[in-house]
C-alpha positions as CSV (number, residue, x, y, z in Angstrom):
1,M,25.5,71.2,-73.7
2,A,28.7,73.2,-73.4
3,G,30.9,73.7,-76.5
4,K,34.6,72.9,-76.5
5,T,35.5,76.5,-75.8
6,D,33.1,76.6,-72.9
7,I,34.3,73.3,-71.4
8,L,38.0,74.4,-71.8
9,K,37.2,77.6,-69.9
10,I,35.5,75.6,-67.1
11,I,38.4,73.2,-67.0
12,K,40.9,76.0,-66.5
13,E,38.7,77.6,-63.8
14,S,38.4,74.3,-61.9
15,A,42.2,73.7,-62.3
16,A,42.9,77.2,-60.8
17,K,41.0,76.1,-57.7
18,K,42.6,72.7,-57.2
19,I,43.7,69.7,-59.2
20,L,42.8,66.3,-57.8
21,F,44.7,63.3,-59.3
22,L,42.6,60.2,-59.1
23,P,44.4,56.9,-58.2
24,H,44.2,55.6,-61.8
25,A,45.8,58.8,-63.1
26,V,48.7,58.5,-60.6
27,R,49.3,54.9,-61.6
28,Q,49.3,55.7,-65.3
29,M,51.5,58.8,-64.9
30,S,54.1,57.0,-62.8
31,K,54.7,54.0,-65.2
32,P,58.4,53.9,-66.0
33,D,57.9,54.4,-69.8
34,R,55.7,57.5,-69.2
35,M,56.9,59.4,-66.1
36,I,54.4,62.3,-66.5
37,S,54.8,64.9,-63.9
38,T,52.1,67.2,-62.3
39,T,53.9,70.1,-64.0
40,D,53.4,68.3,-67.3
41,I,49.7,68.0,-66.6
42,R,49.4,71.7,-65.8
43,L,51.1,72.5,-69.1
44,V,48.8,70.2,-71.0
45,L,45.8,71.9,-69.4
46,E,47.1,75.3,-70.2
47,H,48.2,74.8,-73.7
48,G,46.4,71.7,-75.0
49,E,43.3,71.2,-77.2
50,I,40.3,69.2,-76.6
51,I,40.2,66.2,-78.9
52,E,37.4,64.2,-77.4
53,D,34.4,65.4,-75.4
54,Y,32.3,63.2,-73.2
55,P,29.4,65.3,-72.0
56,E,27.4,62.2,-70.9
57,D,30.2,60.5,-68.9
58,A,29.0,58.7,-65.8
59,R,31.7,60.6,-63.8
60,G,30.3,63.9,-65.0
61,H,31.2,65.9,-68.1
62,S,34.8,65.0,-69.0
63,C,37.1,65.4,-72.0
64,M,40.5,64.4,-73.4
65,I,43.1,67.1,-74.0
66,L,46.2,66.7,-76.2
67,S,49.4,68.7,-76.0
68,F,52.9,68.1,-77.1
69,L,55.7,68.6,-74.5
70,D,59.2,68.5,-76.0
71,D,57.7,66.7,-79.0
72,R,56.1,64.1,-76.7
73,P,52.3,63.8,-77.1
74,I,50.4,63.6,-73.8
75,H,46.7,62.8,-73.4
76,V,44.9,64.0,-70.2
77,V,41.3,63.0,-69.4
78,C,39.8,65.3,-66.9
79,S,36.4,66.2,-65.4
80,P,35.7,69.7,-64.0
81,K,33.9,69.8,-60.7
82,E,32.6,72.7,-58.6
83,E,35.6,72.7,-56.2
84,Y,38.4,71.1,-58.3
85,L,39.5,69.5,-61.6
86,A,39.6,65.7,-61.4
87,I,42.4,64.2,-63.5
88,I,41.0,60.8,-64.5
89,T,44.0,59.5,-66.5
90,A,47.1,60.7,-68.3
91,Y,49.3,58.8,-70.8
92,V,51.5,59.0,-73.8
93,P,49.4,57.8,-76.8
94,N,50.8,55.1,-79.1
95,D,50.9,54.9,-82.9
96,Q,49.0,51.6,-82.9
97,E,45.8,53.2,-81.5
98,W,46.1,56.8,-82.8
99,N,46.7,58.4,-86.1
100,N,49.9,60.3,-86.7
101,N,48.8,63.6,-85.0
102,Y,47.3,61.7,-82.0
103,K,44.0,63.5,-82.4
104,K,41.8,60.6,-83.7
105,R,41.6,57.0,-82.8
106,K,42.4,54.6,-85.6
107,E,39.5,52.5,-87.0
108,S,39.7,49.0,-85.5
């Protein structure tokens, strides 16, 4: 199983080849209250940190990356593939579901 440092390296290598935005990601990114650009996604991938790792995901190893752009938190869930990086979803996390640094889900 790859560690967080390893998977982040693999993510960056996949993103350097090609980034594929899945339809769900495009819908989430284009919601009026979010408006997350492809440039924003690239910045999150470059500067973000992995906060959740899903090595057993049915879509293949994936993870959630958090970064702050102009003080706005953004979560990106992605899955590296041989030829590209798949962006599964991207959104602005809310205070009701996440703790104050947006790194851990609140207990329900």
